C-alpha positions as CSV (number, residue, x, y, z in Angstrom):
1,M,90.8,54.9,-84.8
2,N,87.3,55.6,-86.3
3,I,86.0,54.5,-89.7
4,S,82.6,55.2,-91.3
5,F,80.6,54.1,-94.3
6,D,77.8,55.6,-96.4
7,T,74.2,54.5,-95.8
8,Q,74.1,51.3,-98.0
9,D,77.7,50.3,-97.2
10,G,76.9,50.9,-93.5
11,R,74.0,48.5,-93.7
12,D,76.1,45.9,-95.5
13,F,78.9,46.3,-92.9
14,G,76.3,45.8,-90.1
15,D,75.1,42.6,-91.7
16,L,78.6,41.4,-92.2
17,T,79.7,42.2,-88.6
18,A,76.5,40.6,-87.2
19,K,77.3,37.3,-88.9
20,H,80.9,37.3,-87.7
21,V,80.9,38.5,-84.1
22,G,83.8,37.0,-82.2
23,K,85.8,36.5,-85.4
24,Y,88.6,38.7,-86.9
25,M,88.3,41.0,-89.9
26,A,91.5,41.5,-91.9
27,I,92.2,45.0,-93.2
28,V,94.0,44.2,-96.5
29,L,95.7,46.6,-98.9
30,D,97.6,45.4,-101.9
31,E,97.3,41.7,-100.8
32,N,98.9,42.5,-97.4
33,V,97.1,42.2,-94.1
34,Q,97.6,45.5,-92.3
35,Q,95.7,44.6,-89.2
36,A,93.0,42.1,-88.1
37,P,90.8,43.5,-85.3
38,R,88.3,41.3,-83.6
39,I,84.6,42.0,-84.2
40,N,83.2,42.4,-80.7
41,E,79.6,43.1,-81.7
42,K,77.4,44.0,-84.6
43,I,78.2,47.5,-86.0
44,P,74.8,48.6,-87.3
45,N,75.3,52.3,-87.9
46,G,78.2,52.3,-90.4
47,R,80.6,53.7,-87.9
48,A,83.2,51.7,-86.0
49,R,86.2,52.2,-83.8
50,I,89.3,50.0,-84.1
51,S,90.9,49.8,-80.6
52,G,93.1,47.6,-78.5
53,G,95.7,45.4,-80.0
54,G,99.4,46.1,-79.8
55,M,100.0,43.6,-77.0
56,G,103.5,44.0,-75.7
57,L,104.0,47.4,-77.4
58,S,104.7,50.6,-75.6
59,S,102.1,53.5,-75.9
60,Q,104.3,55.2,-78.4
61,E,104.7,52.1,-80.5
62,R,101.0,51.5,-80.4
63,L,100.3,55.1,-81.5
64,A,102.8,54.8,-84.4
65,D,101.0,51.5,-85.4
66,Y,97.6,53.2,-85.4
67,Q,99.0,56.2,-87.3
68,R,100.4,53.9,-90.0
69,L,97.1,52.0,-90.2
70,A,95.2,55.4,-90.5
71,L,97.5,56.3,-93.5
72,V,96.8,52.9,-95.1
73,L,93.0,53.3,-94.7
74,K,93.1,56.8,-96.0
75,A,95.1,55.7,-99.0
76,G,92.4,53.1,-99.7
77,A,89.6,55.6,-99.1
78,L,88.1,55.0,-102.5
79,P,84.7,53.6,-103.4
80,A,85.2,49.8,-103.0
81,P,83.0,46.9,-102.0
82,V,83.4,45.0,-98.8
83,T,84.0,41.4,-99.8
84,I,84.6,38.2,-97.9
85,R,87.5,36.5,-99.7
86,E,88.3,33.8,-97.2
87,V,87.1,32.5,-93.9
88,R,89.5,30.4,-91.7
89,Q,88.8,28.7,-88.4
90,V,91.6,27.3,-86.3
């Protein structure tokens, strides 16, 4: 699944991802974590692809999971800031 940000938000997202490579970023809607992909590298251009995950799921289940996530992200596709609310290390 692909996501993109406008110019300033793209720079902010790049800074955020650069500081948190190797960590997980939660996608939250209405206080519920929808997915938490791992940040593999800095994402400098404001465009990213969420891939992988779904360990133990069939291809069809994984596709349904991504379609659900796409709907969640589209529902939240309003101007909103990216904020760090909590950082946890285990």
